[in-house]
C-alpha positions in Angstrom: 0.0 0.0 0.0 1.4 3.4 -1.0 0.6 6.5 1.1 -0.1 9.3 -1.4 -1.0 12.0 1.1 -1.1 12.2 4.9 -2.9 15.0 6.7 -3.5 13.7 10.2 -3.7 16.5 12.7 -2.4 16.4 16.3 -5.9 16.0 17.7 -6.4 12.8 15.8 -8.6 14.1 13.0 -7.6 14.2 9.4 -7.4 12.2 6.2 -4.9 10.0 4.3 -5.0 9.1 0.6 -3.8 5.5 -0.1 -3.3 3.4 -3.1 -3.6 -0.4 -2.7 -0.9 -2.2 -4.8 -1.7 -5.9 -4.1 -4.5 -8.1 -2.7 -3.3 -8.1 0.9 -3.7 -4.3 1.0 -7.5 -4.8 0.9 -7.1 -6.6 4.2 -5.3 -3.6 5.6 -8.0 -1.3 4.3 -10.6 -3.4 6.0 -8.8 -3.0 9.3 -8.4 0.8 8.8 -11.9 1.7 7.7 -14.6 1.9 10.4 -18.3 2.8 10.4 -18.6 6.5 10.8 -15.5 7.3 8.8 -15.7 9.3 5.6 -14.5 7.5 2.4 -13.8 9.2 -1.0 -13.3 6.9 -4.0 -14.2 6.5 -7.6 -17.4 4.6 -8.4 -19.4 3.3 -11.3 -23.1 3.8 -11.1 -25.8 2.8 -13.5 -28.0 5.8 -14.5 -31.3 5.5 -16.2 -32.5 8.4 -18.4 -36.1 9.0 -19.5 -36.4 10.6 -23.0 -39.1 13.1 -24.0 -40.7 10.3 -26.0 -41.1 8.2 -22.9 -38.4 5.7 -23.9 -35.6 4.9 -21.3 -31.9 4.2 -21.7 -29.3 3.3 -19.1 -25.6 3.8 -19.0 -22.7 3.3 -16.6 -21.1 6.5 -15.5 -17.9 7.1 -13.5 -18.3 9.2 -10.4 -16.1 10.5 -7.5 -18.2 9.8 -4.4 -17.9 10.6 -0.7 -19.8 8.4 1.7 -20.3 8.1 5.4 -19.4 4.5 6.1 -22.1 2.2 7.5 -21.0 -1.3 6.7 -18.0 -3.2 5.3 -18.0 -6.5 3.5 -14.6 -8.2 3.0 -14.0 -11.5 1.2 -10.6 -12.7 2.3 -10.4 -15.4 -0.4 -10.8 -13.0 -3.3 -9.5 -10.0 -1.4 -12.5 -7.9 -2.4 -13.6 -5.0 -0.1 -17.1 -3.5 -0.5 -17.8 -0.4 1.6 -21.4 0.9 1.8 -22.8 4.1 3.3 -24.7 7.3 2.6 -23.6 9.7 -0.1 -22.3 13.0 1.2 -21.7 14.9 -2.0 -24.3 15.7 -4.7 -23.5 15.0 -8.3 -25.6 15.2 -11.5 -26.4 11.5 -11.0 -26.7 11.2 -7.2 -28.3 13.0 -4.3 -27.1 13.4 -0.7 -28.4 10.7 1.6 -28.7 8.0 -1.0 -27.0 4.7 -0.2 -24.1 3.5 -2.4 -21.5 0.7 -2.2 -17.9 1.6 -3.1 -15.8 -1.3 -4.4 -12.2 -0.5 -3.6 -9.9 -1.6 -6.4 -6.1 -2.2 -6.8 -4.1 0.7 -8.1 -7.0 3.2 -7.5 -6.6 5.8 -4.8 -9.0 6.2 -2.0 -9.1 8.8 0.7 -10.0 7.9 4.3 -11.0 10.6 6.8 -11.5 10.1 10.5 -13.1 12.8 12.7 -12.9 13.7 16.4 -16.2 15.2 17.4 -16.5 18.1 19.8 -18.4 15.8 22.0 -15.5 13.4 22.1 -17.6 10.6 20.4 -15.5 10.3 17.3 -12.3 8.1 17.8 -10.3 9.8 15.0 -6.8 8.4 14.3 -6.1 6.8 17.6 -2.9 4.8 18.4 -4.3 1.6 17.0 -5.4 3.2 13.8 -1.9 4.9 13.4 -0.2 1.5 14.0 -2.5 -0.2 11.4 -1.7 2.6 8.9 2.1 1.9 9.5 1.5 -1.8 8.9 -0.4 -1.1 5.7 2.2 1.2 4.1 5.0 -0.8 2.8 7.8 1.8 2.3 10.5 -0.8 1.8 9.0 -2.1 -1.5 6.2 -4.5 -2.5 5.1 -6.8 0.3 5.0 -10.4 -0.7 3.9 -13.7 1.0 6.4 -15.0 3.5 5.9 -18.6 2.3 3.7 -20.7 0.0 2.1 -24.0 1.1 0.6 -26.7 -1.1 -1.6 -28.9 1.1 -2.5 -32.0 -1.0 -3.7 -35.5 -1.3 -4.5 -37.7 -4.4 -6.5 -35.5 -6.8 -6.8 -32.5 -4.4 -4.5 -29.6 -3.7 -4.9 -26.3 -1.9 -2.4 -23.5 -2.7 -2.1 -21.1 0.2 -0.1 -17.9 0.6 1.1 -17.2 4.1 1.5 -13.5 4.4 2.5 -11.2 7.3 -1.0 -10.7 8.4 -3.2 -13.4 6.9 -3.2 -16.8 5.2 -5.0 -16.8 1.9 -6.3 -19.8 -0.1 -5.3 -18.7 -3.6 -6.5 -21.8 -5.6 -8.1 -25.2 -5.1 -7.3 -27.9 -7.6 -9.6 -31.0 -7.7 -9.3 -33.8 -10.2 -10.5 -37.4 -10.5 -7.6 -39.8 -10.3 -8.2 -43.5 -11.1 -7.6 -46.0 -8.3 -4.3 -47.9 -8.3 -4.8 -51.4 -9.8 -2.2 -54.1 -10.3 -0.8 -54.0 -13.8 -2.7 -50.8 -14.7 -1.1 -47.5 -15.6 -4.2 -45.3 -15.4 -3.4 -44.3 -11.8 0.1 -43.1 -12.7 -1.2 -41.2 -15.7 -3.9 -39.6 -13.6 -1.4 -38.5 -11.0 1.0 -37.1 -13.6 -1.9 -35.0 -15.0 -2.8 -33.9 -11.5 0.8 -32.9 -10.8 1.1 -31.0 -14.1 -2.1 -28.9 -13.4 -1.0 -28.3 -9.8 2.5 -27.1 -10.9 1.1 -24.9 -13.6 -1.3 -23.3 -11.2 1.4 -22.9 -8.5 3.7 -21.1 -10.9 1.0 -18.9 -12.2 0.0 -17.9 -8.6 3.6 -17.3 -7.7 4.2 -15.2 -10.9 7.2 -17.4 -11.3 9.1 -16.9 -14.5 10.7 -20.1 -15.8 12.8 -18.4 -18.4 16.5 -18.7 -17.7 17.1 -15.4 -19.4 14.7 -13.4 -17.2 16.2 -10.9 -14.8 13.7 -12.3 -12.2 16.0 -15.3 -11.9 18.1 -13.3 -9.4 15.2 -12.7 -7.1 14.9 -14.8 -3.9 12.3 -17.6 -4.1 10.0 -17.8 -1.2 9.8 -21.2 0.7 7.4 -23.6 -0.9 5.9 -26.1 1.6 4.6 -29.3 0.1 2.4 -31.2 2.6 0.3 -34.4 2.3 -0.5 -37.7 3.9 1.5 -40.6 2.5 3.8 -39.9 -0.5 1.8 -37.5 -2.6 3.9 -34.4 -1.6 7.2 -36.2 -2.2 5.8 -37.5 -5.5 5.0 -33.9 -6.5 8.5 -32.9 -5.6 10.0 -35.6 -7.8 7.7 -34.4 -10.7 9.0 -30.9 -10.3 12.6 -32.2 -10.3 11.9 -34.2 -13.5 10.4 -31.2 -15.2 13.4 -29.1 -14.2 15.9 -31.6 -15.7 14.0 -32.1 -18.9 11.4 -29.7 -20.3 11.7 -26.6 -17.9 15.2 -25.9 -16.8 14.1 -22.6 -15.2 12.5 -24.7 -12.4 15.9 -25.4 -11.0 15.7 -22.1 -9.1 12.6 -23.4 -7.3 14.0 -26.7 -6.1 16.2 -25.4 -3.2 13.2 -23.7 -1.7 10.9 -26.8 -1.6 10.3 -28.5 1.7 8.2 -31.7 2.0 6.3 -32.2 5.3 3.6 -34.5 6.5 -0.1 -33.5 6.9 -3.1 -35.4 8.0 -5.0 -34.5 4.9 -5.0 -32.3 1.8 -7.5 -29.9 3.3 -6.6 -26.4 4.6 -7.4 -27.3 8.2 -4.2 -29.4 8.1 -2.1 -26.2 7.5 -1.7 -25.5 11.2 -0.1 -28.9 11.7 2.2 -28.2 8.8 3.3 -24.9 10.2 4.0 -26.5 13.6 6.5 -29.0 12.2 10.2 -28.5 13.3 11.4 -28.2 9.7 9.0 -25.5 8.8 9.5 -23.6 12.1 13.3 -23.4 11.3 12.6 -22.1 7.8 10.1 -19.5 8.9 12.1 -18.5 12.1 12.6 -14.9 11.1 9.0 -14.2 9.8 6.2 -12.3 11.6 4.1 -15.5 11.5 6.8 -17.5 13.4 7.3 -14.8 16.0 3.5 -14.7 16.7 3.4 -18.5 16.8 6.3 -18.6 19.3 4.6 -16.0 21.5 1.4 -18.0 21.7 3.5 -21.2 22.4 5.3 -19.4 25.3 2.0 -18.2 26.7 0.3 -21.6 26.6 3.4 -23.1 28.2 3.1 -20.7 31.1 -0.5 -21.7 31.5 0.4 -25.4 31.6 3.1 -24.8 34.2 0.5 -23.0 36.4 3.1 -20.3 37.3 0.4 -17.6 37.7 2.5 -15.6 35.2 0.0 -15.8 32.4 -3.7 -14.8 32.3 -6.4 -14.4 29.7 -9.9 -13.0 29.3 -11.0 -9.4 29.3 -11.6 -8.8 33.0 -8.6 -10.9 34.1 -6.2 -9.1 31.8 -7.6 -5.6 32.8 -7.1 -6.6 36.5 -3.5 -7.6 35.8 -2.8 -4.3 34.1 -4.3 -2.4 37.1 -2.0 -4.3 39.4 1.1 -3.3 37.3 1.8 -6.9 36.3 2.0 -6.2 32.6 4.9 -3.8 32.6 8.7 -3.5 32.3 10.7 -6.7 32.8 8.8 -9.1 30.5 5.1 -8.0 30.6 3.4 -8.7 27.2 -0.2 -7.7 26.4 -1.5 -10.0 23.5 -4.5 -8.6 21.7 -6.5 -9.9 18.7 -7.1 -7.2 16.1 -10.7 -8.3 16.0 -11.3 -6.3 19.2 -10.5 -3.1 17.4 -13.2 -3.8 14.8 -16.0 -3.4 17.2 -18.7 -1.0 16.0 -19.2 0.1 19.6 -17.0 3.1 20.0 -16.9 2.7 23.8 -15.7 -0.9 23.4 -12.9 0.1 21.0 -11.8 2.9 23.3 -11.7 0.4 26.2 -9.0 -1.7 24.3 -7.1 1.2 22.9 -6.9 2.7 26.4 -5.6 -0.6 27.7 -2.9 -0.8 25.0 -1.8 2.8 25.5 -1.5 2.2 29.3 0.6 -0.9 28.9 2.8 0.6 26.3 3.2 4.2 27.4 2.6 4.1 31.2 3.6 0.6 32.4 6.5 0.2 29.8 5.3 -3.3 28.8 5.3 -4.9 25.3 2.1 -5.0 23.2 1.5 -7.6 20.4 -1.5 -7.3 18.2 -2.2 -10.6 16.5 -4.1 -11.0 13.2 -7.3 -13.0 13.7 -6.7 -14.4 10.2 -3.5 -16.2 11.2 -3.3 -19.4 13.2 -1.8 -17.7 16.3 -4.6 -15.2 16.2 -7.2 -17.9 16.0 -5.7 -19.6 19.1 -5.9 -16.3 20.9 -9.6 -16.0 19.8 -10.3 -19.2 21.7 -9.1 -17.4 24.9 -11.4 -14.4 24.5 -9.2 -12.4 22.1 -6.9 -11.0 24.9 -4.2 -12.5 27.1 -1.0 -11.4 28.9 2.3 -12.6 30.1 3.0 -11.2 33.5 6.2 -9.8 35.1 5.4 -11.5 38.5 3.0 -14.2 39.6 -0.5 -12.8 40.3 -3.3 -14.6 42.1 -6.5 -13.3 40.6 -9.5 -12.4 42.9 -12.9 -13.9 42.3 -14.0 -11.4 39.7 -17.5 -12.8 39.6 -18.0 -11.6 43.2 -16.9 -8.0 42.5 -20.4 -6.9 41.8 -21.7 -8.1 45.2 
């Protein structure tokens, strides 16, 4: 995501103009835009015209619309973001107050404005929104997936891109493969066809250039994880090696990045098992995904040890922060980004205030995990918020506080 213009004021109000460059940027936009914000973007609207003769004609016209956001609809698989709301600017084809849905598109600018009302109701660009904006803007160059996984079994493959903030299913391949029979070659032919289609799809999704003369040959190839029950993944690896030594020499660049691991099935729910394997953890050790996974592993280990240096749940974590147990010396507040998507302004302010207190007052560390990654999903099972403490803390009976 490129930041075209940034006009955020000291009081938290202001607007930024952004240009999404790649599909993952739509996920960032989804986390930045909130109901009540003002969104400016280009739109296509069908307009019907009635002629003097009574006949009608319709045409699609391009407009620049401003809407007050009401709802967001994000499809993580297709990375499509639809934002609906009431129109705030009048045009020859629209009236103020009409509802319209803006479809944000790649390589098209949009402007997002957040307000801070005089009554203090508007949240503006709070600390979480600023942090989300920094995550969204990739100043070091085009952000790419940290790894690619092909989870497969006979006749079925799921190609997934593991990004910094989400895991996306890019393509599903499903083919009928004849059963293996003694003396018959139909099964082998079917598997070869399946491997051929899977490899072609994988290279297309990776935008991998197999030409030996391409300047892209010098680019680092991301790790490619092949996972399956049985020997399907290793068979696919051998197929790629065969293609590299015969018909497609350019594939030789891909071979060192391939890692074969075991999975329980060829479905995406086996991906968490794949990413927990020691070989994969070693490869992804320096990635954001691995750091978040290790953090959750450390937290759950503290829970198992019953050291009273780990707690989870909204009220339990808030109590720990009040007691100064999530501060300097190892305190870590772990929060799911889902909590900041709440349409209840008071609810969002509750968590933003907690984050600011731990980070700015107590001196503790704050980690905001993506609910679209495996580590974030594990955190969701604990209420979306947890903490590693600097000292053991025996929690009071919070249920009796109201008495």
